[in-house]
N, C-alpha and C positions, 0 to 999 in steps of 0.2 A: 519700919521705920527706924528704929533703931542701931541697924545695919546702915543703915545711910550715913546717919547722923555721924556715924562713927569714921567711916570711910572720908567724907568733908573734914572734919575733925584731923583725921589723920593726914588727909591732902595739904590741906593751909600747914599746916604743921612742917610739912615736911618745905610747901613753900617758905615759910621766913627759915625755916634753915638755910635755903640755898638764896638766901639774901634776890629773889626775885621780888621787881614789882611793875606795876602801870607803867608803860612808859605815857611821857606825854607828848613828847616831843613829835607830832602831827608828820612830818619830813620820815621819819625816822621808821613810825610805825609803817608808813602807808609803802614803803618800800620792803618792808617783811609783808605786807599785805599781798604787795604785789610780786614778790616771788613764790607766795605761795599757790594762787590765784595764776601766775604762768604755769609753776610745775601742775596743775589741778588740768588745765585747760590743756598739757601738755599729755599729763598721762591718759586722759579720757578723749582726747580729740585725737588722738593716733589710734585707738584700737580703730575709730568710723572713719578715719585714713584709710585704716591698712583694708579696711572693709573696700574702701571704694575704689580704692585701687587695683583690688583681686577682682572685683563685679568690673571694672576696668578692662582690665588685661584678661578679661575672660570671651569682653565685648570682642576684641580687638581680635585674639584669637580667632575667633569665630566667623569673622568680616575676614581673613587672612584665607580661613578652609572655604568658607562661598567662594572668593576670587582666585584660589587655585582648580576649584572644580569649574567652574565657569570657563579657566582658563582654557580646563583639558576639553572639556566639549566644545569652544572655540576651536581648540587648532586640530580635533577629531571631521567637524564639517570645512574645513578650513583642506583639510586630506579629503573628504568626502568630494568637496569641489572641482580640486584642482584636477580628479579621475575624471568626474564628469567632461571636466573641460581638453580632458585628451582622447574622451571617446568623443563630441565633439569635435576636433578638430581632423582625428581619424577621419569622418563622417566627411566632412565639408572637405577633403582631401580625396575622397575617396567620388565625390559630387562635381567635385571641379576636374579630378579626370574624366569621368563619363561625358561634360558636357564637354570641352576638350576635341576628346575621340567624337562625339556627334557633329560637333562645327567643321571637325576634318571631312567627315562625311559628308558634309550636308555641302560642302565647298566641290566636293564631284563633281556630287551631284547635281541640277537643279530638282524642282519641284516634281517638272514633268516623269523622272529621270533620266534626262538627257545630261550626259558629259561635261561637264564643263571649261573653259577655256585654263589652260593650268603652263 
């Protein structure tokens, strides 16, 4: 307790030597308080804001990677579908050729085996 009293007496002596006094002007005192408050909020808020922005950045990067993966899957499915389309067109062309040949044969012969008029 003795040490505390000595510290307070020493501090009050230093204050009186520096001519520090209580400012009773309410507007001037509020300006200092607002500056201190703003500095404190900026210091404490910057850490929270940095963490929030970092978290947001990670979410965005994750969404971009997921979108790229879906794009690659869609491109692979498109290539497979185009391949199937080409195969289907080959089959359609074969069927069409067979149908034309059958149509020519049926024009030559009627259903009873007789030649038609040409």
